[in-house]
Structure formats: C-alpha cells, structure tokens
C-alpha positions as CSV (number, residue, x, y, z in Angstrom):
1,M,35.9,33.8,83.7
2,N,33.2,36.5,84.2
3,R,34.0,36.8,87.7
4,A,31.5,39.5,88.2
5,A,28.6,37.9,86.0
6,L,29.1,34.9,88.1
7,A,28.9,36.7,91.5
8,D,25.8,38.3,90.5
9,F,24.0,35.1,89.0
10,L,24.8,33.1,92.1
11,R,23.6,35.5,94.6
12,R,20.2,36.0,92.8
13,R,19.4,32.2,92.6
14,R,20.4,32.3,95.9
15,E,17.9,34.7,97.0
16,A,15.1,33.1,94.7
17,L,15.0,30.1,97.1
18,Q,13.4,29.5,100.2
19,P,14.7,26.7,102.7
20,S,12.0,24.8,102.2
21,D,12.7,24.5,98.4
22,V,16.2,22.7,99.2
23,G,14.7,20.5,102.5
24,L,15.8,22.9,104.8
25,V,13.9,24.1,108.5
26,P,13.6,27.9,108.1
27,G,14.3,28.6,111.6
28,P,13.3,31.7,113.5
29,R,13.8,35.5,112.5
30,R,15.2,34.7,109.1
31,R,16.4,38.6,107.9
32,T,18.4,37.3,104.9
33,A,16.1,37.1,101.6
34,G,16.4,33.5,100.1
35,L,19.2,31.2,101.5
36,R,21.8,32.2,103.3
37,R,25.6,31.8,102.2
38,E,26.4,29.1,105.0
39,E,23.7,27.4,104.1
40,V,25.0,27.1,100.6
41,A,27.9,26.4,101.6
42,A,26.4,23.2,103.6
43,L,24.6,21.6,100.7
44,T,27.7,22.1,98.5
45,G,30.6,20.8,101.0
46,M,32.5,24.0,100.5
47,S,33.5,26.4,103.4
48,V,31.4,29.3,104.2
49,D,34.0,31.6,103.2
50,Y,35.1,30.2,100.0
51,Y,31.3,30.7,99.0
52,A,31.2,34.0,99.9
53,R,34.4,34.8,98.4
54,L,32.5,34.0,95.0
55,E,29.6,35.9,95.5
56,Q,32.4,39.2,96.4
57,Q,34.3,38.3,93.2
58,R,37.6,36.8,94.4
59,G,39.4,33.6,94.9
60,P,40.5,31.1,92.5
61,Q,38.4,29.7,89.6
62,P,35.6,27.3,90.9
63,S,36.7,23.5,89.7
64,E,33.9,21.6,87.7
65,Q,32.9,19.7,90.7
66,M,33.0,22.7,92.6
67,L,30.1,24.2,90.2
68,S,28.3,20.5,89.8
69,A,27.7,20.4,93.5
70,L,26.8,24.4,93.2
71,A,24.2,23.6,90.2
72,R,22.7,21.2,92.8
73,A,22.4,23.0,95.6
74,L,20.7,25.9,93.3
75,R,18.4,23.8,91.5
76,L,19.7,24.6,88.6
77,S,18.0,23.7,85.4
78,A,20.3,21.9,82.8
79,D,20.6,25.4,80.7
80,E,21.2,27.4,84.1
81,R,23.9,24.9,84.6
82,D,26.0,25.3,81.3
83,Y,25.4,29.4,81.5
84,V,27.3,28.8,84.7
85,Y,29.9,26.6,83.9
86,R,30.5,29.3,80.9
87,L,30.6,32.0,83.5
88,A,33.3,30.4,85.6
89,G,35.9,29.3,82.3
90,H,34.6,25.8,81.7
91,G,33.6,24.0,78.5
92,V,29.9,23.1,78.9
93,P,29.3,19.3,80.0
94,R,27.7,16.8,77.2
95,R,24.5,16.5,77.5
96,T,23.8,13.0,77.7
97,A,20.9,10.2,78.9
98,L,23.4,9.6,81.8
99,D,24.3,13.4,82.4
100,A,24.9,13.0,86.4
101,H,22.9,16.7,87.0
102,V,19.7,16.0,88.8
103,A,16.5,17.0,87.4
104,P,15.7,20.2,89.8
105,A,11.9,18.6,89.6
106,L,12.8,15.3,90.9
107,L,15.2,17.0,93.3
108,R,11.9,19.1,94.8
109,V,10.2,16.3,95.2
110,L,12.8,14.5,96.9
111,D,13.4,17.4,99.3
112,R,9.4,17.1,100.6
113,L,9.9,13.1,101.1
114,E,11.3,13.4,105.0
115,D,9.0,10.3,106.3
116,T,9.5,7.4,103.6
117,P,12.8,6.2,102.0
118,A,13.3,7.6,98.2
119,L,16.2,8.1,96.0
120,I,16.9,9.3,92.7
121,L,18.8,6.9,90.2
122,S,20.0,7.3,86.5
123,A,19.2,5.1,83.3
124,V,22.1,2.7,84.9
125,G,21.2,2.4,88.6
126,E,23.7,5.3,89.7
127,T,22.2,6.9,92.9
128,L,22.4,10.4,92.4
129,A,20.8,11.8,95.2
130,Q,18.8,9.9,98.5
131,N,17.0,11.0,101.5
132,R,18.5,10.0,104.9
133,L,15.9,7.0,105.3
134,A,17.3,5.8,101.9
135,A,20.7,6.2,103.2
136,A,20.0,4.1,106.6
137,I,18.3,1.3,104.2
138,F,20.8,1.4,100.9
139,G,23.8,2.6,102.9
140,D,25.3,6.2,101.9
141,A,26.4,6.5,98.1
142,A,28.1,9.7,98.3
143,G,31.7,8.2,98.7
144,L,30.9,5.6,95.7
145,T,32.6,6.5,92.5
146,G,32.8,5.1,88.5
147,M,30.7,2.3,87.8
148,G,30.5,1.4,91.8
149,R,27.8,4.3,92.1
150,S,25.7,1.8,89.8
151,R,23.4,-0.6,92.0
152,V,23.6,-3.1,88.9
153,Y,27.3,-3.1,89.0
154,R,27.5,-3.6,92.7
155,W,25.2,-6.3,92.4
156,F,27.0,-8.5,90.3
157,T,30.4,-7.5,91.9
158,D,29.9,-6.8,95.4
159,P,27.9,-9.5,97.3
160,A,27.6,-8.1,100.3
161,S,25.4,-5.3,98.1
162,R,22.3,-8.1,97.9
163,D,22.1,-7.9,101.8
164,V,19.7,-5.3,101.5
165,Y,17.3,-8.2,100.0
166,P,16.1,-11.6,101.3
167,P,18.2,-14.3,99.9
168,E,14.3,-16.3,98.5
169,D,14.2,-12.6,96.3
170,H,17.9,-12.3,94.8
171,E,17.9,-14.1,91.5
172,R,14.3,-12.0,90.6
173,H,16.4,-9.3,91.5
174,A,19.0,-9.9,89.4
175,R,16.8,-10.4,86.0
176,T,15.5,-7.3,86.8
177,Q,18.6,-5.6,87.3
178,V,20.1,-7.2,83.9
179,A,16.9,-5.9,82.2
180,A,17.1,-2.7,83.1
181,L,20.4,-2.5,82.1
182,R,19.6,-4.0,78.7
183,A,17.0,-1.4,78.4
184,A,19.5,1.5,78.8
185,Y,22.5,-0.3,76.3
186,G,19.4,-0.6,73.8
187,N,18.9,3.2,74.4
188,L,22.1,4.0,74.7
189,G,24.2,2.3,72.8
190,P,27.4,-0.2,72.9
191,A,29.8,3.4,73.2
192,S,28.0,4.4,76.3
193,R,28.3,4.0,79.5
194,A,25.6,1.6,80.0
195,G,27.9,-0.3,77.1
196,E,31.0,0.0,79.0
197,M,29.3,-1.3,81.8
198,V,28.0,-4.2,80.2
199,R,31.9,-5.3,79.0
200,A,33.0,-5.1,82.5
201,L,30.4,-7.3,83.9
202,L,31.0,-9.6,81.0
203,G,34.1,-10.2,82.0
204,S,33.9,-10.6,85.4
205,S,30.5,-12.2,86.0
206,A,29.4,-15.8,84.9
207,E,25.7,-15.3,86.4
208,F,25.4,-11.9,84.4
209,R,26.6,-13.4,81.5
210,E,23.8,-16.1,81.9
211,L,21.3,-13.7,82.6
212,W,22.5,-11.3,79.8
213,D,21.9,-14.0,77.1
214,R,18.3,-14.5,78.1
215,H,17.4,-10.6,75.9
216,E,15.4,-9.6,78.9
217,V,14.3,-5.9,78.4
218,A,12.7,-4.0,80.6
219,R,12.5,-1.1,83.3
220,R,10.6,-2.3,86.2
221,Y,10.0,0.2,88.7
222,E,6.5,-0.4,90.4
223,D,6.9,-3.1,92.8
224,H,6.3,-4.8,95.9
225,K,9.9,-5.5,97.9
226,V,11.0,-7.0,101.1
227,L,14.0,-5.1,102.5
228,V,16.4,-6.3,105.2
229,H,18.2,-4.0,107.7
230,P,20.5,-5.7,110.0
231,E,18.7,-3.9,112.9
232,V,14.9,-3.5,112.5
233,G,15.2,-6.5,109.9
234,R,12.2,-7.0,107.1
235,I,10.8,-4.3,106.1
236,E,7.5,-4.6,103.1
237,V,7.2,-1.6,101.1
238,D,6.1,-0.7,97.9
239,C,8.1,0.8,95.1
240,Q,6.4,3.9,93.1
241,A,8.6,5.9,90.3
242,L,8.7,9.5,89.3
243,L,10.2,9.8,85.5
244,T,11.9,12.9,83.7
245,E,10.7,13.4,80.5
246,D,12.9,11.8,78.9
247,Q,13.0,8.6,81.1
248,S,16.8,9.4,81.8
249,Q,16.8,9.6,85.6
250,V,13.9,8.1,88.2
251,L,13.1,9.2,91.7
252,L,11.9,6.1,93.8
253,V,9.7,6.1,96.9
254,L,9.1,3.4,98.7
255,T,6.0,3.3,101.1
256,P,4.9,1.4,103.5
257,A,1.0,0.4,104.4
258,P,-0.5,2.6,106.8
259,G,-0.5,1.0,110.0
260,S,1.7,-1.8,109.5
261,E,5.0,-3.2,111.4
262,A,6.9,-2.3,108.3
263,E,5.7,1.6,108.9
264,E,7.3,1.8,112.7
265,K,10.2,0.6,111.9
266,I,10.7,3.4,109.2
267,R,9.8,5.3,111.9
268,L,12.3,3.8,114.1
269,L,14.9,3.9,111.1
270,A,13.9,8.2,111.0
271,V,15.3,7.9,114.5
272,L,18.4,5.9,114.0
273,G,19.8,6.8,110.7
274,Q,22.6,4.7,109.8
275,Q,23.4,4.0,113.7
276,T,23.7,0.5,115.1
277,F,22.1,-0.9,118.9
278,A,24.8,-1.3,121.3
C-alpha cells in the first residue's frame, strides 16, 4: 500500500471538486478549496476521522468497498478508480459491461436533477444511483444486495415491487423487463451476471419462462409511464434516457407535463420524501 501517494491523490481530487459537482449546496463562508473532508466522508458513509487519516497517511488499509465508495464520491473515472485500488494495495476490479462503478458523466447530470425523479441503471436493471424523488417513488435501493438489486429480478420474485405501476400496465411492463434482459443476455453471454439472472428466473417464475420463450428483444427507455404512489396516487410522466457510450449504464429521467397535476404531486413528494401522511 502506497500511503503517501494515496493520501496525495485523494486530497488533490477532493480539492478539485466543488460542492455543486456532487449535488451539495456550497453554503456561506467556505475557506477550503474544493470539498471539505466531512463532505467526502458523508458522501461515502465513512467517519470524518477515518477519511482524515487516509489523507494523513495513517489508519488501516481501506477495503475494496470503501474504495468503491470513494471513487463514486470523488467522481473518479474508471482509470482513476483502478489507480486508487493499486495505490491501496488491492487488485483492480475487472471491467465488464456490468461494472457497478457509475459513469461520472451520468452522476454529474444526476446531481443537478433535484426537481424530477431520476435514477441510473445497469444493463440488467440494477439501481446504481438515484435521487431523492426517485427513492420516494421507487423506494430506497441502497440496502438491496445480490440479484435483488435488479428491478427485473424483483419484478418476478417480489410481487410488492409491481405496486409502483397500475395493475392494467403490469403485462406490458413484464414484457418490457424480459425483452431488456434478453438484450443484455445476448450482449453479455450466458456466463455473465445476465445469464445467471436468467437461469435463476427460469427456475423460479412460470411467468418469466413464458415471456422468455417469446424471444422478444428490446431496450425501451423512452416511454410514457403511469406511476402509483401510496400517498399521492397516480403520477403520469414521460421517461427519457441518457446512455453511456458503451450503453452499459443509463440515466432515466421521469418528467411530468408542465402545469399538470402530476407536476404538483412531484412537488409534494419533494417535500414529503419517503414520509407518509398521518
């Protein structure tokens, strides 16, 4: 582990970022260039003391999970992330089309979307990042693990995951989910995480098996959707997509029509967050 180089790199990357680059409000009387240490700590979920020790060339070797969180918080490119892993004495994560390291360009756009729901998905429907409004509608994905991180997998294994859409739209969404997974399967192959997910669903869901046998292939992101929230009811939105160059990750932005009832409901959700009415 190269403590000196790691400390210097983290400090320089922190000082190169502004609060607005990571979705934070600058606040008054900032004397520190770039982000403060406590802001980086908050973005990664580590203590301020732990992060400070990294920049001071002290403390234990950071885990791969901690390095992944730092790479996202500091908006590192894939090359920069690999460099940090090497400095910390870890092997470099294998780059695949299902790399969970979120593209910095997509994160920069997501950080600026505060008044409309938005989330970043992997090729197999894993929620990699989401803003507050997306979490208020779809639920907080931070605690999901394994294949349960994928909305495709949850659709066929957790009936409650369908509650965000009206019942009359369930058949259409089920076909869309399977068609998107088949596209990922065709691109990544049977030995990939997409292949693992397909095998798991073929063994656990008769509905999935029936739809899989149709051989429908499509990744459809631009769409008009009706969402259902338990507190504010139905919300009609248009869904637009921004994909990375290799199309391995997509930023979905859900926008209501200007001046519509749906726009008012989303404004209300911005205040409510994930609270419920008494």
